[in-house]
Every structure is written in structure tokens, then in C-alpha cells.
N, C-alpha and C positions, 0 to 999 in steps of 0.2 A: 738475653732471651726475652726479657720483658719488652724490650724495644721491638723485637721481631713480632711478638704477639700483638703489640699495639698497631704495628703496620698492617698485620693481617686483619685485625678487627676493623681498622679504618678502610681497608680495601673492600671487605664484605659490606660495610655500611654504604660505601660509594656505589657498589653493585646494586644494593637494594634500592637506593635512591634512583639509580639509572633505570631499573626495571619499572619503578613507580611512575616516573615522569617521561619515560620513553626516550631518554637521551642516548641509550646504548643502541637502540634501533635507529635507522635513518628517520629523521624527523620528517614526516610528510610535508611537502611543499604545497600549500593551498592558497590560491589567489582569492581576494575579496574585492568586488567592485563596491566602492563606498558612496558614489554619487547617485543622487536620485531618491534617497530615503526621505520619507515624510518627517523623520526625526533628525535630519541633518547628518553631515559627515562625522561629527563628533560621536554620534551614537555608534556608527560603524567602526570607527577607530577604537572606541572603548571595547567593542567586541573583539577586535583584532588583538588587543593587548591581553584580554582574558584568555583567548585561545593560545596565544604565544606562551603564556605561563603554564599551560597544560601540555606543552610539548609539541605544538604545531608551528612550523615555519610559515608565518603569514606574510604574503605579498599583498600589501594594501595598494589598490589601484585608485588613486585619487589625488588630493592636494595636501593632505595632512601628513605629518611625520610623528613618530614616537619611538622611544628606545625599545629595542627588542622586536621591532616590526620593520620589514623592508618595504619602503614606499616606492611605488612605480608611478611617477608623476604623469598625469594627463590633464588636458584642459577642460574636458567636459564628459558627460555621461556616455555619449556616443563613442568618443575616442576610447573611453574606458572599456567598453564592451569589445571593441575591435582588438584592443591590446590583450584583453583576457583570452580571446580566442587564439590569438597568435601565440601566447604563452603556453596554452594547452597543446596546440598543434606542434609546437617545437619541442615539447617535453620539458620546458623550463620549470613548469609546475606540474604536480601530479593530478590536480583537480582545481575546481573553482566553486565559489559560492556567489550567486548573483541574484538580482531581483526579477529578471525575466530572461527567457531564452526560447527561441522557436524550435522545439524538438520536432523531428519528423514523425509522421504517422507510424505507429508501431513502437514508439518510445514514450513512456510516461513516468512520472515521478512517484517514488514511494516515500510518503511522509512518515514522521516519527513523532509521536505525541507522548505526553505524560498525563495519564488519565486521573481525574480528580478524586474518585471514590476510594481508590486503593493506592494511588501514586505509582501505578504500574506503567512501564513503557509499552507502547503498542505501535506497530507499523501499520500505516493506512495505505492500502494498495487499491487505487492510486489517487493522486491529488492534483496533478496538472498534466497537460498533454493527453494523448489518447493512444491506447495500445492497438485499437482497431476501429474502423468505421462502423463495425457491427457491435452493438451494445453487449450482447452475451459473449461473443468471442473476446471482446475487450476485457470483460470481467474474468474470464477463464485465464487469459494471459496475465492479468493483474495478479492473480493468485501466485503464479510462478515468479513474477517480479518481486512480490512481497517476500516470498520464501528466500529468494536470492539475497535481498537486502538484509533480512534477519540473520541468515547464516553468515554473511560477510561480517556482521557485527558481533558474531560469537554466539548466537542462539542456535545451538546444534540441531535441535529437533523442534522447530517452531510449530505451535498449534495454529490452525487456520479456521476462521469463521467467516461467514458471508452475511453482510448486512441485509436486512429484510427490505430490499428495494426491488423494483421491477427487474426481472431477470435472475433473481436469486435462486429460484428453484431449478431453472434450466442450467444455471452455472453449477449448482450442487450436483445435478445428474451427470454433467460432463466431467466434473472433477472426480466423481465416484468411478466413472469409466476409466479415467486416467489412473486412479489409484488401483483399480482392479488389473490394469495393464502392467503394473509394476512400479509406478511412480510413487515413491514413499513420502508420505507426510501424515501428520496427525490432525484429526478434526478436533476443534474446540467444542465444548458443550455449553450451551447457554446457561447462565446463572439462574434463569427463571425456572419454575417448577417443571415446565414441559420439556426443557432441555433442547437438544438438537443443535446442528451446526449453523442453522439460519438464525442470526442474532438480532436482538432488538436494542432500542436506545439505552436500556439499563446496562446492557453488556458493553456499550461504548464507554459509558461513564466508569464502569468498573475495570475496563481493560481485560475482558474475559479472554480474548485470543491474543496470541503474539502478533498474528497478521490478520487484519480486518480487511476483507475483500469487498469492494464496492465499485461503482462507476466513478470516473474522475471528477465529475461535477459535484456529486454528493460528497466525495472525499475531500474536495476543496473546501466545501462548507464546514465539514467536520474539523479539519485541521485548523481553520480560522477560529472556530468556536472554542476548541480545546486550548488554543494558544492564547486567547485574549478574553476569556470569560471573566477573569478577575479584574480586568482593567476598563471595562466598558467598551471594548472593541477597538480602540484607537491605537493600542500598544500591545503587540504580540509578545508576551512576557515569558511563556513557558513552552517547553518542548524543543524540537530540533528542526522545525520548519517543514517545507514541502518536499524535501528530499532529492535524491539523485534520479536523473533520467536513466531508465533501464529498459532494454529491449534486445531482441536477438541480434547478435553481431554488432551491437553498438558499444563503442569503447571510448567515449568522452565522459569523464567524470565531472558533471556539472550539477550542482545542487541549487535548488531554488528557495529563496526567502521572499518576503513581500516588502513593499514600501512601508508597511506598518510594523514590520518586525523590529523589536527592541534589541538592545545590546545583549542581554542574557541569551535570547533565542539565537541570535546570529553567532555568538560564541559557540553555542551547542551545535549549530549547523557546521561550523568549521571543524569541530571535534568529530561530528558524524562523518564528514568527508575524510578526516584522517583515519578513522576506524575502518572505513571502506578501503582505503589504500592499504592499510596494514593487513586487512582481511582478504586482500586480492579479489576484489569484487568481480572483476572481469573473468578471472579464472572460474570463480564460483558460478557466474552466469553461464559460461560455456558448458560447464558440467551439468547444471540444472536443466538447461534447454536440451542437451543431449539425452539426459535421462527421460525428460518429458516426451521427447520425440520417439525414443525407443519404446515408451509406454503407449504410443499411438496418438500423440497430440494432434498432428496434422490430419490424421484420419478422422478423429473425433470432431474436429472443427469442420472438415469437409462434409461429414455425414449430417452434422447439425444444420448446415446451410442447405443441403439437399432436401432435408425433411421440412424446411420452411415452405409453406405453400399458402396461397390466399384462402380465405374462408370459402367453404363449399357453397356453390350457388343453389344446391338442392334445398328445397323447402321441406324441412323436417317438422312434422307436427308432434306436439307433446302428447304422450299417452294420458289417460285419465288421471286426474290429480289424486294424490294420496298423502297422508301425513308424512313429512320428512323428519324423521327422528334420528338419523345418522348423517355423518358428513365425512368428506374427504378433503384434506388440506394439501398444500404443496403444489397448487396449480397457479401458473402465471395469470395475473389479472387480465391480460390481453387475450388469453386462451379460454377464459372462464365460460363464455357463452358457447363456444365451439365444443368444449368438453361436455356441457350439459346436453347439447344436441347429439353428441356421439352416443350418449346413454339413451336418449329418446329413440334414436334409430334402432336400438336393440330392445325397445319395449320397456325401458325403465324410466319411470317418471322422476325427474330431477329438477331442483331449483338451485339458483346461485345466491351466494351471500358473502358477507365480509365479516370474519371473526377478528378477534384481537391479535391473532397471529397471521392474518392475511386472508386471501380469497378462499372460499369454500364452495364445493358442490355438494348439495344435500339430497338425500334419498331416504327411503324407508330402511329400517334395520334389516329387513328380510333381503333387500337388494344390495346391501353394502358390499359384501364380498365379491359378488359378480360384477358390480360397478367398478370396484377397484381393479379387478382383472382386466376389464375392458379399457379403462383409462391408462393402465400400465402398458397394455399392448399397443395403444394408440400413441404412446409417448408423452402423455400429459403429466404423469407422475412417475417417480422412480420406484 
């Protein structure tokens, strides 16, 4: 009897260990191109060994070998990238981590950082590639991409915030329309006293949202800074890198790191890839885009484009000046002068300015409510 109990105990211990290290599930097969790093192949191989110890089957494409890692020998970096693509296309691997890849328009990468103030993980949507040739449309799609990556990594109801960059307010309005149409997500609230879903630099450091929406160029800078701020910039030490390319109907799991990425970050990128495989990222993407489409995504994007028009040639004169003691925020900086002229046209004197939270149109207290109604009707604020 004691022997049977010992066998059962041993079996349960083995099961627990299997659940912890992933050995009971199929170990995701992830390729890593190791040539071309500024830190040499040894850096990439060190990352491969770390990830292998965490339950990832790493296929190292390069010239080095190590126990626990499958080496796919190639002569140079160019051959390595060709081999990586072949392995993905054939299904030999589930995904890959590499230093560069030419994603098509409509596909961009969702980075994953560890923020310094709280040690929180935050998905940055997006960091390389471009979701659209139109800035605002790209940021709207980036929000969906970020939600997909977060959900595939186990964040069931990710909070979403928008970095206070050009296009943030229009993006917020469009996403609120999507939300009203039935696409479910939760807005984050800024840690600053004035709150709101449009976030500032303080929120980046604190990791206020699960998903931070921005344009890809700004996201690229953020992921670099958050990865290498402790090392002087030459060695990206923390976080998970620039992330997977995500887009509608795109089903190649390719994650980006940089030539400056260090072994700890590359190991995390391999782990990120494995989590996306286990989380069935392409199934999640299909479901999320279907939900967004059902909520009116294409119609919202089309209506936004149709509403874009050049500044009116009409010469509108400002009414008589009066003290501007009230203000309305949430207007895109490129629309600021047009918004003021829209008020002038209705007989309201208005001035433009820039507050700590962004652009402002200022008017008298007496005219504030009417001005807000006019600007809402014209589509300058939500």
C-alpha cells in the first residue's frame, strides 16, 4: 500500500512539474535567427538556451550548437532568413524570432515591455510595420491588434489607453463608436489627476494600461527606451521585444527583436512567441476582427475618411475679442485653427492654445456650452 501511495505521489509531482514547464503540452517550436546581432551569435545562443529551459523547442538558425537547442546550420545572415521563411511556410516551426522582416502594409507588430515604475507588463500597439497608410486608421487598427496580442497571452479583459500623440482624440472617438457598436473592451484611466483614456508619459512609465495605443514610429521609440534605459542604450536588456506582426487574415507568426537586443530580452521574445502559439493567436485574431467588423469597423473607417476635407477657403473673420476664461480640450492639433474658425462663423470669439494635456480652444464661460455643442456637431470633439 505504501508503495502504491509513493507511486501516486510521484505521478502527481511529475504532473505538476509538467504543467509548470509545459512539457505535457506540445512544446512550441520557435526558430531564432542568430546572425547579424551587434552582440554576436553567442548572445543569441545564450537566449536560445534560456528559452529552451522554459519549455520552448528552439531551432537556432546560425553556426553555433548547444545542448537542448536544435541548430539549423546556415552560412550567413541572408541564408538564415531564407531558411526561417521556409521553415515557417512548411510548418516545421510554429513561429520565429528575427531581427528584421518586411511585413506587408496592414500588418504591424505589438511590442511587450516591462515598465519601470511598477514592473508591470504593457503591450505597445504598435512598434514596427504599419497597419495603414493613414495615421488615424492605423492607430484604430493598432488598438485591435494590441487587444489580440494581450488576449492570446492570457489577459482576458485588457484595458486600453491611447498615448497623447497626434491623432489620439480622433482615435478615441472612433474607438468609442466601435465600443457603442458592441465591440467590448475596457478603457484604462490615466494615473494623473485628470484621468481619461488619453495617456501621458507618466502612464507609460507606470504601465497604466494593458494595451498602449500609438503610431508605430512612436511605439518603436518607446519599446527601445523601455528595453534599454538601464544600459545606456546599446544593450536591450528588459521586456519582450517588438513583438509579432498582426493584421487581418495574416497568419505568419514572426516576432521582431533588434540588433541591439540582449540575451535576456531575446529569451523573453522566444517565450512571447510560445505563449502566442499556446494562446492560438490566429484564432483570437479572427474572432476579434469579426467582432470589430460586426460592431462597424469598416463603416467607421470609411466615414472617417469621407469626413476628411481640406480647410475651407472661406475667409472667416473673428468676432470682437473678449476674455477667454473657459476652454475645450480633446481637439487634434492639426484641426485647432479650423475649430476656432467654426466658432467664429457662429459668432463666438475663440482663441487657440496648448495646455499640459494638449491643444485647447478657448472662449468665454458664457459661450462654453454652445461652443461645445457646435464643435461636437462638426466632429472636432466627441
